[in-house]
C-alpha positions in Angstrom: 107.2 88.0 89.0 106.2 90.2 91.9 107.9 87.9 94.4 111.3 88.9 93.0 110.6 92.6 93.2 109.4 92.3 96.8 112.5 90.3 97.7 114.7 93.0 96.2 112.9 95.7 98.1 113.7 93.8 101.3 117.4 93.5 100.4 117.9 97.0 99.1 115.2 98.9 100.8 113.9 100.2 97.5 110.6 99.7 95.6 108.6 100.4 98.8 104.8 100.6 98.7 102.9 103.8 98.2 100.7 105.2 101.0 97.1 104.0 101.3 95.2 107.3 101.6 97.3 110.1 100.1 99.6 110.7 97.1 103.3 110.1 97.4 105.4 113.0 98.7 106.9 115.5 96.3 110.2 114.2 94.8 113.5 115.7 95.7 114.3 119.0 94.1 116.8 117.5 91.8 114.4 114.8 90.6 112.0 115.2 87.7 108.5 116.2 89.0 106.2 113.3 88.5 102.5 114.0 89.2 100.6 111.1 90.7 99.1 108.8 88.0 95.4 109.2 87.5 93.7 106.3 89.2 90.8 106.1 86.7 93.3 105.9 83.8 95.8 103.7 85.6 93.9 101.4 88.1 97.1 99.4 88.9 98.7 102.7 90.1 96.0 103.8 92.6 98.1 105.3 95.3 95.2 106.3 97.6 91.9 105.0 98.6 90.8 101.4 97.9 91.7 99.7 94.6 89.1 99.3 91.9 89.7 95.6 91.3 87.1 95.2 88.6 89.0 97.7 86.4 92.2 95.6 86.6 92.6 93.5 83.5 95.7 91.8 82.2 95.9 94.4 79.4 95.8 97.2 81.9 98.4 95.5 84.1 100.9 95.5 81.2 100.2 99.1 80.2 100.3 100.4 83.8 103.4 98.4 84.7 105.3 99.6 81.7 104.3 103.2 82.5 105.5 102.6 86.1 108.8 101.4 84.8 109.2 104.5 82.7 108.5 106.7 85.8 111.0 104.7 87.8 113.6 105.1 85.1 113.1 108.9 85.3 113.6 108.9 89.1 116.7 106.7 88.6 118.2 109.1 86.1 117.5 112.0 88.5 119.5 110.3 91.3 122.4 109.5 88.9 122.5 113.2 87.9 123.1 114.3 91.5 126.6 116.0 91.8 128.7 115.1 94.9 128.6 118.6 96.2 124.8 118.8 95.9 124.1 115.4 97.5 121.7 115.2 100.4 119.9 112.3 102.0 116.6 113.4 100.3 118.0 113.4 96.8 120.1 110.2 97.1 119.0 107.5 99.6 115.7 109.1 100.3 114.9 109.3 96.6 116.0 105.7 96.1 113.6 104.6 98.8 110.6 105.8 96.8 112.1 105.1 93.3 110.0 102.0 92.7 106.7 103.2 94.3 104.7 102.7 91.1 106.4 99.5 90.0 105.8 97.8 93.3 102.2 99.0 93.5 101.4 97.6 90.0 103.1 94.3 90.5 101.6 93.8 94.0 98.1 94.3 92.7 98.8 92.0 89.7 100.3 89.3 92.0 97.3 89.5 94.3 94.9 89.0 91.5 96.9 86.2 89.9 97.1 84.4 93.2 93.4 84.7 94.0 91.7 84.9 90.6 94.0 83.1 88.2 93.1 83.4 84.5 94.8 83.1 81.1 94.7 86.8 80.6 96.5 87.5 83.9 99.0 84.7 83.1 99.8 86.3 79.8 100.3 89.6 81.5 102.8 88.1 84.0 104.6 86.3 81.2 105.1 89.6 79.3 106.1 91.6 82.4 108.3 89.1 84.1 111.4 89.8 81.9 110.8 93.5 81.9 110.6 93.9 85.7 113.4 91.4 86.2 115.7 93.4 83.9 114.8 96.6 85.7 115.6 95.0 89.1 118.9 93.7 87.9 119.7 97.0 86.4 119.4 98.9 89.6 122.1 97.0 91.5 124.2 97.0 88.3 123.9 100.7 87.7 127.4 102.2 88.0 125.9 105.7 88.1 123.7 104.9 91.1 126.5 103.2 92.9 128.8 106.1 92.3 126.3 108.5 93.8 125.6 106.3 96.8 129.2 105.4 97.5 130.2 109.1 97.5 127.2 110.2 99.5 127.7 107.6 102.2 131.0 109.1 103.0 129.7 112.7 103.5 129.7 114.3 107.0 125.9 114.8 106.9 125.4 111.0 107.1 126.6 111.1 110.7 123.9 113.6 111.5 121.1 111.4 110.3 118.7 109.6 112.6 119.8 106.0 113.6 117.2 104.5 111.3 118.3 106.5 108.3 121.9 105.7 109.0 120.9 102.0 109.1 119.2 102.4 105.7 122.3 104.1 104.2 124.4 101.1 105.4 121.9 98.6 104.2 121.7 100.1 100.7 125.5 100.2 100.4 125.9 96.6 101.7 123.2 95.4 99.4 124.7 97.1 96.3 128.1 95.5 97.0 126.6 92.1 97.6 124.5 92.4 94.5 127.4 93.0 92.3 127.8 96.8 92.0 131.5 96.4 91.6 131.4 93.7 88.9 132.8 94.3 85.5 130.4 95.3 82.7 130.6 91.7 81.3 129.8 90.2 84.7 126.9 92.6 85.2 125.5 91.6 81.9 125.7 87.9 82.8 124.1 88.6 86.2 121.2 90.3 84.5 120.8 87.4 82.1 120.8 84.9 85.0 118.2 86.8 87.0 115.9 87.2 84.0 116.1 83.5 83.2 115.5 82.6 86.9 112.4 84.8 86.9 110.9 83.0 83.9 111.8 79.6 85.3 110.2 80.3 88.7 107.1 81.6 87.0 106.9 78.4 84.9 107.4 76.3 88.1 104.5 78.1 89.8 102.2 77.6 86.9 103.1 73.9 86.6 102.2 73.4 90.3 98.9 75.2 90.0 97.9 73.5 86.7 98.8 70.0 87.9 96.9 70.6 91.2 93.8 71.6 89.3 94.1 68.8 86.7 93.8 65.9 89.2 90.5 64.8 90.6 89.0 61.6 91.9 85.3 60.8 91.1 83.6 58.3 93.2 80.0 57.1 92.9 79.9 54.6 95.8 79.9 56.3 99.3 81.3 53.1 100.7 84.6 54.1 99.1 84.6 57.0 101.5 83.8 55.2 104.7 85.0 57.2 107.7 84.5 60.6 106.2 82.2 63.0 108.1 78.8 63.9 106.8 79.9 67.6 106.2 82.8 66.4 104.2 80.6 64.1 102.1 78.2 66.9 101.5 81.0 69.2 100.3 82.3 66.4 98.0 78.8 66.1 96.5 78.7 69.8 96.0 82.1 69.8 94.3 80.9 67.0 91.9 77.6 68.7 91.1 79.4 72.0 90.4 81.3 70.2 87.6 78.2 68.4 86.3 79.1 65.0 87.7 76.3 62.8 89.0 72.7 63.7 89.6 70.3 64.2 92.5 69.2 60.6 92.1 72.7 59.2 91.7 75.2 61.7 93.3 78.9 61.5 92.8 81.7 62.5 95.2 84.6 64.6 94.0 88.0 64.6 95.7 90.4 67.3 94.6 93.9 68.3 95.7 92.5 71.2 97.7 94.0 70.4 101.1 90.6 70.5 102.8 89.6 67.8 100.4 92.5 65.4 99.9 94.2 65.6 103.3 91.0 64.9 105.1 90.7 61.7 103.1 94.3 60.7 104.0 93.5 61.4 107.6 90.0 59.9 108.0 89.1 57.5 105.2 88.9 53.9 106.3 89.3 52.6 102.7 92.9 52.0 101.8 92.4 52.1 98.0 90.9 55.5 98.3 93.7 56.8 100.4 96.2 55.4 98.0 94.6 57.0 95.0 94.7 60.4 96.9 98.4 60.0 97.8 99.2 59.1 94.2 97.2 62.1 93.1 99.4 64.4 95.3 102.5 62.8 93.8 101.4 63.9 90.3 102.0 67.6 91.1 105.2 68.8 89.4 106.1 65.2 88.4 104.0 64.3 85.3 103.9 65.7 81.8 103.3 68.4 80.8 104.0 69.7 84.3 107.3 68.0 85.1 109.3 70.4 87.2 112.4 68.4 87.7 114.2 70.0 84.7 113.3 73.4 85.9 114.6 72.6 89.4 117.9 71.4 88.0 118.3 74.6 85.9 117.3 76.9 88.7 119.9 75.3 91.0 122.5 75.6 88.3 121.8 79.3 87.8 121.7 80.0 91.6 125.1 78.4 92.1 126.5 80.5 89.2 124.9 83.7 90.5 126.4 83.1 94.0 129.8 82.5 92.6 129.6 85.5 90.3 128.9 87.7 93.3 131.7 86.3 95.3 129.9 84.0 97.7 131.0 80.5 98.6 127.5 79.2 97.9 123.9 80.3 97.4 123.0 79.7 101.0 125.8 82.0 102.1 124.5 84.7 99.7 121.0 84.4 101.3 122.2 84.3 104.9 124.3 87.4 104.5 121.3 89.6 105.2 119.6 87.4 107.8 119.7 87.1 111.5 121.6 83.8 111.2 124.5 85.6 109.5 126.0 82.7 107.6 125.2 79.4 105.9 127.5 77.6 108.4 125.3 78.8 111.3 122.1 77.8 109.4 123.5 74.4 108.8 124.6 73.9 112.4 121.1 74.9 113.5 119.4 72.4 111.2 121.8 69.5 111.6 122.3 70.1 115.3 118.6 70.1 116.1 118.0 67.0 114.0 120.7 65.1 115.9 119.3 66.3 119.2 115.8 65.0 118.2 117.0 61.7 116.8 116.5 59.5 119.9 113.0 60.8 120.6 112.1 60.7 116.9 113.2 57.1 116.4 111.3 56.2 119.6 108.1 57.8 118.2 108.5 56.0 114.9 108.8 52.7 116.6 105.7 53.4 118.7 103.7 54.2 115.6 104.9 51.1 113.8 104.1 48.9 116.8 100.7 50.4 117.1 99.9 49.6 113.4 101.3 46.1 114.0 99.1 45.6 116.9 96.0 46.6 114.8 97.1 44.4 112.0 98.3 41.5 114.1 101.7 41.4 112.5 105.1 42.9 112.7 105.3 46.2 110.8 108.6 47.7 109.8 107.4 50.4 107.4 104.1 52.1 106.4 102.7 52.9 103.0 102.8 56.7 102.4 99.0 56.8 102.2 98.8 55.3 105.7 100.9 57.6 107.8 98.3 60.3 108.5 95.5 57.8 108.9 97.3 55.7 111.6 98.8 58.8 113.3 95.3 60.0 113.8 94.2 56.6 115.1 97.1 56.6 117.6 96.1 60.0 118.8 92.5 58.9 119.2 93.7 55.9 121.4 96.3 57.9 123.3 94.0 60.8 124.3 90.5 59.5 123.4 90.5 62.5 121.2 89.5 63.0 117.5 90.2 66.5 116.2 87.0 66.4 114.2 85.1 66.7 117.5 86.2 70.3 117.6 84.6 71.5 114.3 81.2 72.4 115.7 82.9 74.7 118.2 85.1 76.4 115.6 82.9 78.1 113.1 84.8 80.6 111.0 82.8 83.6 112.1 83.3 82.8 115.8 87.0 82.2 115.3 87.5 85.4 113.4 85.5 87.5 115.8 87.3 86.0 118.8 90.7 86.5 117.2 89.9 90.1 116.5 88.7 90.6 120.1 91.8 88.9 121.5 94.3 91.1 119.7 92.2 94.2 120.0 92.6 93.7 123.8 96.3 92.9 123.7 97.3 95.7 121.4 94.7 98.3 122.2 93.2 98.4 118.7 89.8 98.1 117.0 89.0 96.0 113.9 85.9 97.0 112.0 84.4 95.6 108.9 83.9 98.1 106.0 81.1 97.8 103.4 82.3 96.0 100.4 81.0 94.6 97.1 82.4 92.4 94.3 81.8 94.0 90.9 82.2 93.1 87.3 83.9 95.5 85.0 81.7 98.4 84.2 79.4 98.1 87.2 79.0 101.2 89.3 80.5 101.2 92.8 77.8 102.1 95.4 78.5 105.1 97.5 80.3 104.2 100.7 81.5 100.8 99.5 84.9 99.5 98.5 85.5 96.7 96.0 86.7 93.2 96.7 87.8 90.6 94.2 85.5 87.7 95.2 82.1 87.5 96.9 83.5 85.8 100.0 86.2 88.4 100.5 85.7 91.0 103.3 87.4 94.3 104.0 88.4 95.4 107.5 90.0 98.6 109.0 92.3 98.7 112.0 92.2 101.7 114.4 94.4 102.7 117.3 92.2 103.0 120.4 94.2 105.7 122.1 94.6 108.1 119.1 91.7 107.0 116.9 94.2 106.8 114.0 93.4 104.6 111.1 96.4 102.3 111.1 95.5 100.3 108.0 93.0 98.1 106.2 93.1 94.5 105.0 91.2 92.1 102.8 90.3 88.7 104.3 89.8 86.0 101.6 89.5 82.7 103.6 88.1 80.0 101.4 89.5 77.9 98.5 88.6 78.4 94.8 89.8 76.7 91.7 91.4 80.0 90.6 93.2 80.5 93.9 96.7 79.4 94.8 97.0 76.7 97.6 98.2 77.6 101.1 97.8 80.7 103.1 99.6 84.0 103.0 99.6 87.7 103.8 100.6 90.1 101.0 101.3 93.8 101.8 99.8 95.8 99.0 100.8 99.3 100.1 102.7 100.5 103.1 101.6 103.9 104.5 103.6 107.1 104.4 105.4 107.5 107.7 104.4 110.5 109.9 106.4 113.6 109.1 106.0 117.4 108.9 103.0 117.4 111.2 101.0 114.9 109.2 100.1 111.5 110.7 101.2 108.1 109.5 98.9 107.1 106.6 97.2 103.7 106.6 98.7 100.5 105.3 96.9 98.1 103.0 97.3 94.3 102.8 95.5 91.0 101.9 95.2 87.9 104.1 94.3 84.8 101.9 93.8 81.2 102.9 92.2 77.9 102.0 90.2 77.2 105.1 87.4 74.7 105.3 84.5 76.4 103.4 80.8 76.4 104.3 78.8 73.2 103.5 75.2 73.2 102.6 73.2 75.3 105.2 76.0 75.0 107.8 78.6 77.7 108.4 82.2 77.1 107.7 83.3 74.8 110.5 87.1 74.9 110.8 89.5 72.3 112.0 91.8 73.3 114.8 94.6 73.4 112.3 92.6 75.8 110.2 92.2 78.0 113.3 96.0 77.9 113.9 96.5 78.9 110.3 94.2 81.9 110.6 95.9 83.1 113.8 99.3 82.5 112.2 98.5 84.7 109.1 96.8 87.3 111.3 100.2 87.6 113.1 101.8 88.6 109.8 98.9 91.0 109.2 99.4 92.6 112.6 103.1 93.0 111.7 101.9 95.1 108.7 99.0 97.0 110.3 100.9 98.0 113.5 104.1 99.0 111.7 105.2 102.6 112.6 108.7 103.2 111.3 110.5 106.4 110.1 111.1 104.8 106.7 108.8 102.7 104.6 111.8 100.7 103.6 111.7 99.3 107.1 108.0 98.8 107.4 106.2 95.7 108.6 107.3 92.3 107.3 110.4 93.8 105.6 112.6 92.2 108.2 115.2 89.5 108.1 113.4 86.4 106.8 114.5 84.3 109.8 112.7 86.8 112.0 109.6 87.4 109.9 107.8 84.3 111.3 108.1 85.4 115.0 104.9 87.5 114.9 102.9 84.8 113.1 104.1 81.8 115.0 103.7 83.4 118.4 100.0 83.9 117.5 99.4 80.2 117.2 99.9 79.8 121.0 96.5 81.5 121.7 94.6 78.8 119.9 95.9 76.4 122.6 95.5 78.6 125.7 92.3 78.2 127.7 91.9 82.0 127.8 92.2 82.2 124.0 89.8 79.3 123.4 87.2 80.9 125.6 87.0 83.9 123.2 86.2 81.9 120.1 85.5 78.2 120.7 81.7 78.1 120.9 79.2 75.8 119.4 77.9 77.2 116.1 74.3 76.4 116.8 73.9 76.7 120.6 76.6 79.1 121.5 77.8 76.8 124.3 81.5 77.1 125.1 83.9 74.2 124.4 83.3 71.6 127.1 86.0 71.5 129.7 86.6 67.8 129.2 87.0 68.2 125.4 89.3 71.2 125.9 91.5 69.2 128.3 91.8 66.4 125.7 92.7 69.0 123.0 95.4 70.6 125.2 96.8 67.1 126.2 97.2 66.4 122.5 99.2 69.5 121.6 102.6 67.9 121.8 101.5 64.5 120.5 104.6 63.0 118.9 106.5 66.3 119.2 109.8 65.0 117.9 108.1 63.7 114.7 106.3 67.1 114.2 109.5 69.1 114.6 111.5 66.7 112.5 109.0 67.0 109.7 109.8 70.7 109.4 113.5 70.1 109.8 113.5 67.5 107.0 112.1 70.2 104.7 114.7 72.7 105.9 117.5 70.2 105.3 116.3 69.4 101.8 116.0 73.1 101.0 119.4 73.8 102.5 121.3 70.9 100.9 119.9 71.3 97.4 121.0 75.0 97.5 124.3 74.6 99.4 125.5 71.1 98.6 124.0 70.4 95.2 127.2 69.1 93.7 127.8 66.6 96.5 124.2 65.5 97.1 122.3 65.9 93.9 124.6 66.1 90.9 124.6 63.1 88.7 121.4 61.7 90.2 117.7 62.2 89.4 115.9 64.5 91.7 113.8 61.8 93.3 116.6 59.4 94.1 118.8 62.2 95.6 116.0 63.4 97.8 115.1 59.9 99.0 118.8 59.1 99.8 119.2 62.4 101.7 116.1 62.1 103.8 115.7 58.4 104.4 117.5 58.4 107.8 115.2 61.2 109.0 111.8 60.0 108.0 109.4 57.3 109.2 110.3 54.1 107.3 108.0 53.8 104.2 107.2 50.9 101.9 107.7 53.1 98.8 108.7 56.6 98.0 107.1 59.2 95.9 108.6 62.0 93.9 110.8 64.7 95.5 109.0 67.4 97.4 111.2 69.9 95.4 109.0 69.2 92.4 106.3 71.3 94.0 107.8 73.1 96.9 107.1 76.6 95.9 108.3 78.1 99.2 111.9 77.1 98.3 112.0 77.1 94.6 110.0 80.2 93.5 109.2 81.7 96.9 111.1 83.7 99.5 112.3 80.7 101.5 114.9 79.4 99.1 117.9 78.3 101.1 116.0 79.6 104.1 113.3 77.2 105.0 115.1 76.8 108.3 113.6 80.2 109.1 110.4 78.6 110.3 112.1 76.6 113.0 114.5 79.4 113.8 111.6 81.7 114.4 109.7 79.0 116.3 112.6 78.9 118.8 112.2 82.7 119.1 108.4 82.5 119.6 108.6 79.6 122.1 111.0 81.7 124.1 109.1 85.0 123.7 105.8 83.4 124.7 107.3 82.4 128.1 106.9 86.1 129.0 103.2 86.0 128.1 102.8 82.9 130.2 104.7 84.4 133.1 102.8 87.7 133.0 99.4 86.5 131.7 98.5 85.4 128.2 95.9 88.2 128.0 98.0 90.8 129.8 97.6 94.0 127.9 100.8 95.5 129.3 102.8 92.6 127.9 100.9 92.9 124.6 101.8 96.6 124.5 105.4 95.8 125.1 105.4 93.3 122.2 103.6 95.8 119.9 106.2 98.5 120.8 109.3 96.3 120.7 108.6 94.0 117.8 105.4 94.7 115.8 105.8 98.4 115.3 109.5 98.4 114.6 109.8 96.4 111.4 113.4 96.5 110.3 114.3 99.8 111.9 116.7 97.9 114.2 118.5 94.5 113.8 116.3 91.6 114.7 118.5 90.5 117.6 118.1 93.9 119.2 114.3 93.8 118.8 114.2 90.4 120.5 116.3 91.8 123.4 114.1 94.8 123.7 111.2 92.6 124.4 112.8 89.8 126.4 115.7 91.7 128.0 118.2 89.0 126.9 119.3 86.9 124.0 117.1 83.9 122.9 117.2 80.6 124.7 118.2 78.1 121.9 116.5 75.3 123.8 113.2 77.0 124.2 111.3 75.0 121.5 112.5 71.6 122.6 111.7 72.6 126.2 108.2 73.7 125.3 107.6 70.4 123.6 108.9 68.4 126.6 111.8 67.0 124.7 114.4 68.8 126.9 113.9 69.6 130.6 113.0 73.2 131.3 116.0 73.7 133.6 118.6 72.8 131.0 
């Protein structure tokens, strides 16, 4: 539910978050005066300080969100009442920017809780609120009164006197209203609202099916021989999982495998027992594909509605509708990017596939033309071990979570001249008293940190860090902005931002600390890039803050961060043995760095396959998917671009939340688009020094602080002094020569 509101705020610039440490500004003179909600009475509408998470129940979420919608309707009515001769920026576009403050705050807090502490009560609240919020969102762009005010105001002479950022916002609002159907007939607007409400419900059901199916599957094993090849730490964690569910005993322990990525994917990579790997692969295939969680009918209906919505709004297809407000500009350009890179990779990709099949054939003593789906990760790891004499598991003792976190903070504190300090926090049950000087968190392993500017001492923002998996927590990793701070104005400073960074990293086992994989470390650095984009945002308008940028640009700050987990200077800051403190041995570091671009064409193709599936199901549904079941259509589309397999599982689209219910629908190409940008941008760091604070200051100023205050292409040029090099990613991976 919240995802849809946040997406609309990106498109229209409305529904922006309230400031972290002070009440919202007084409304425009023509708007009804709305005092700030009382935080004790309305915990989901706490506009200042740190949220009281223990007070946030599903019942209160419903009550507070309905109250927030009432307040937004009053603000909306006040804008509609503005006469043309009385119009100003403050009582039109400025008022619209803050119209949804309360709604966005309530839905962001609810979404954060539902994604981290899922419960029947929170689900019921979301189910009740989803149609209400969706109807309100649809009503904004369909409101003829609002559009009349904005259309008239945009033509007034005073617009030309506004700052460039405000002029950009005026244009963005008008463009978004037109593209969202502001000039549709009343009957068309009614249909648009109905489509969007149904889509919101369908996407919510899709998400819940994925989570429920994920939690429903488990593999209980009593014989440790079935897990040959797994590390002692992994086995201990598997025993702990089983014991927590009452399985086995101290005398006869059991081992539990779940669909938590740190559980099931480690089996697929490391377990020497094929039957166990097969059971795990088949377990993954149940997500979104078995009753009562079969998502195929939902996907079909979602695609039908999205095609209808795009046509209703005058777009050639849904992908064109999405691309209209992105750096790529059009679906045609997105398609050319995806298809073109796939073709460029094809020779290297096919060569790597043949090498892997030949390697497996050598081990088996027979010709191998295809692999079972449960064997691909296992033999890829074996090939890496032979190629580089390197097993990624060797790194874990040098990648304790605390060392990685502290080193990461130190690295970016140096690059961006900031300080990151932990704040006292506690997890409470409802009714418990909050100790003086403490802030609340929603789980015992969640921490709270504050970010300060070293030059000014200003408190830039605070963020929660929730790193480890739980049964009630959504899979994956993400950053959720909870409140964007009020920009500096009238002599007062910029107020702090507030956000959450959540992940499912390898958790502590027994008496040992959490020992991460290198992939875990990359994930943490990646998400911290998003967090820095939020924390370092310093724009004139909240509508342009932080990650509210074009979606094919939003991954640049996160993906560029992954580079430091591979650079010797970066590793020196966090890769130390958890018990002895010794740095990562030079010889092991060299083997790690040599493995970075292991089978690079296959790695890149894997992401492009997802991008193509996402793009084609949205843009070419009638040609590629209509009249076929989802699994068959997916298999036929992707077969030429995947390692040959002996059998095929269900379609990824049955559980691919990024592209069905998330913000990457018809836009998964954004990851590779942004990866080209980051590969190019990081060449400047390599040239000037990967820990060069002057280069870091330039990136902070040109990109991280600017949000969407300027077009993405301009921000890139501000940092690099030129347009992007489209070959940068393939050059970095060694697939194309650097001089091309």
